[in-house]
C-alpha atoms as a printed R data frame, in Angstrom:
   type eleno elety resid chain resno       x      y      z
1  ATOM     1    CA   MET     A     1   0.000  0.000  0.000
2  ATOM     2    CA   ASP     A     2   1.503  3.345 -0.990
3  ATOM     3    CA   ASN     A     3   1.598  6.447  1.216
4  ATOM     4    CA   LYS     A     4  -1.354  8.124 -0.513
5  ATOM     5    CA   ALA     A     5  -3.572  5.104  0.105
6  ATOM     6    CA   ARG     A     6  -2.612  5.003  3.787
7  ATOM     7    CA   GLU     A     7  -3.135  8.732  4.130
8  ATOM     8    CA   SER     A     8  -6.616  8.430  2.628
9  ATOM     9    CA   VAL     A     9  -7.570  5.710  5.115
10 ATOM    10    CA   PHE     A    10  -6.220  7.823  7.985
11 ATOM    11    CA   GLN     A    11  -8.090 10.900  6.742
12 ATOM    12    CA   ASN     A    12 -11.350  8.965  6.467
13 ATOM    13    CA   ASP     A    13 -10.888  7.565  9.983
14 ATOM    14    CA   ILE     A    14 -10.462 11.082 11.359
15 ATOM    15    CA   ILE     A    15 -13.531 12.324  9.492
16 ATOM    16    CA   GLN     A    16 -15.643  9.418 10.744
17 ATOM    17    CA   HIS     A    17 -14.489 10.007 14.327
18 ATOM    18    CA   LEU     A    18 -15.328 13.714 14.133
19 ATOM    19    CA   LEU     A    19 -18.744 13.016 12.614
20 ATOM    20    CA   ALA     A    20 -19.489 10.439 15.317
21 ATOM    21    CA   ASN     A    21 -18.734 13.088 17.944
22 ATOM    22    CA   GLY     A    22 -20.994 15.897 16.780
23 ATOM    23    CA   TRP     A    23 -19.045 17.541 13.983
24 ATOM    24    CA   LEU     A    24 -20.811 18.404 10.747
25 ATOM    25    CA   LEU     A    25 -19.390 17.630  7.336
26 ATOM    26    CA   GLY     A    26 -19.154 20.783  5.264
27 ATOM    27    CA   SER     A    27 -19.501 21.222  1.546
28 ATOM    28    CA   PRO     A    28 -16.210 21.998 -0.226
29 ATOM    29    CA   GLU     A    29 -17.801 24.587 -2.509
30 ATOM    30    CA   HIS     A    30 -18.807 26.689  0.526
31 ATOM    31    CA   TYR     A    31 -15.359 26.560  2.150
32 ATOM    32    CA   HIS     A    32 -13.391 29.809  1.971
33 ATOM    33    CA   ARG     A    33  -9.744 28.792  1.580
34 ATOM    34    CA   GLU     A    34  -8.323 32.248  2.256
35 ATOM    35    CA   LEU     A    35 -10.177 32.517  5.566
36 ATOM    36    CA   ALA     A    36  -9.803 28.769  6.269
37 ATOM    37    CA   LEU     A    37 -13.414 28.520  7.398
38 ATOM    38    CA   TYR     A    38 -17.014 28.370  6.293
39 ATOM    39    CA   PRO     A    39 -18.344 31.968  6.204
40 ATOM    40    CA   GLU     A    40 -21.786 30.820  7.388
41 ATOM    41    CA   ASP     A    41 -20.129 29.312 10.481
42 ATOM    42    CA   LEU     A    42 -18.382 32.610 11.191
43 ATOM    43    CA   LEU     A    43 -21.612 34.518 10.806
44 ATOM    44    CA   GLY     A    44 -23.567 32.084 12.994
45 ATOM    45    CA   PHE     A    45 -20.897 32.196 15.696
46 ATOM    46    CA   VAL     A    46 -20.836 35.992 15.810
47 ATOM    47    CA   GLN     A    47 -24.623 36.286 15.788
48 ATOM    48    CA   GLU     A    48 -25.100 33.667 18.525
49 ATOM    49    CA   THR     A    49 -22.281 34.663 20.867
50 ATOM    50    CA   GLN     A    50 -21.857 38.411 20.364
51 ATOM    51    CA   ASP     A    51 -25.326 39.790 19.817
52 ATOM    52    CA   THR     A    52 -24.577 43.309 21.080
53 ATOM    53    CA   GLN     A    53 -21.529 43.651 18.855
54 ATOM    54    CA   TRP     A    54 -23.432 42.152 15.922
55 ATOM    55    CA   GLN     A    55 -26.229 44.712 16.342
56 ATOM    56    CA   LYS     A    56 -23.661 47.526 16.372
57 ATOM    57    CA   PHE     A    57 -22.040 46.093 13.247
58 ATOM    58    CA   CYS     A    58 -25.437 45.925 11.518
59 ATOM    59    CA   ALA     A    59 -26.080 49.562 12.426
60 ATOM    60    CA   LEU     A    60 -22.726 50.549 10.912
61 ATOM    61    CA   TYR     A    61 -23.278 48.438  7.788
62 ATOM    62    CA   PRO     A    62 -27.042 48.206  7.230
63 ATOM    63    CA   ASN     A    63 -26.688 47.007  3.630
64 ATOM    64    CA   ASN     A    64 -25.820 43.296  3.715
65 ATOM    65    CA   PRO     A    65 -23.808 43.098  6.962
66 ATOM    66    CA   GLU     A    66 -23.428 39.335  6.466
67 ATOM    67    CA   GLN     A    67 -21.310 39.866  3.359
68 ATOM    68    CA   LYS     A    68 -19.473 42.783  4.951
69 ATOM    69    CA   ILE     A    69 -18.288 40.752  7.955
70 ATOM    70    CA   SER     A    70 -16.785 38.069  5.725
71 ATOM    71    CA   GLY     A    71 -15.017 40.755  3.719
72 ATOM    72    CA   ALA     A    72 -13.731 42.441  6.887
73 ATOM    73    CA   CYS     A    73 -12.326 39.155  8.160
74 ATOM    74    CA   CYS     A    74 -10.725 38.444  4.805
75 ATOM    75    CA   GLN     A    75  -8.993 41.840  4.858
76 ATOM    76    CA   SER     A    76  -7.603 41.198  8.345
77 ATOM    77    CA   VAL     A    77  -5.748 38.053  7.218
78 ATOM    78    CA   LYS     A    78  -3.891 39.804  4.412
């Protein structure tokens, strides 16, 4: 068995373990490589855990704050 085949088995084992313990499997087309996350996860986290700050952000950026927060995060990693 070559290294790639063993790596694939290892990767699948990790994925199955994570899924069995409450993780959700994301869709590759929604993954933002530059941010290394799913933007909808970022948005959900901010909205659920930082409501006051999210409301202030929405007041500052009333036109599509969801898109604006992803763009702001992307700018901070550059």
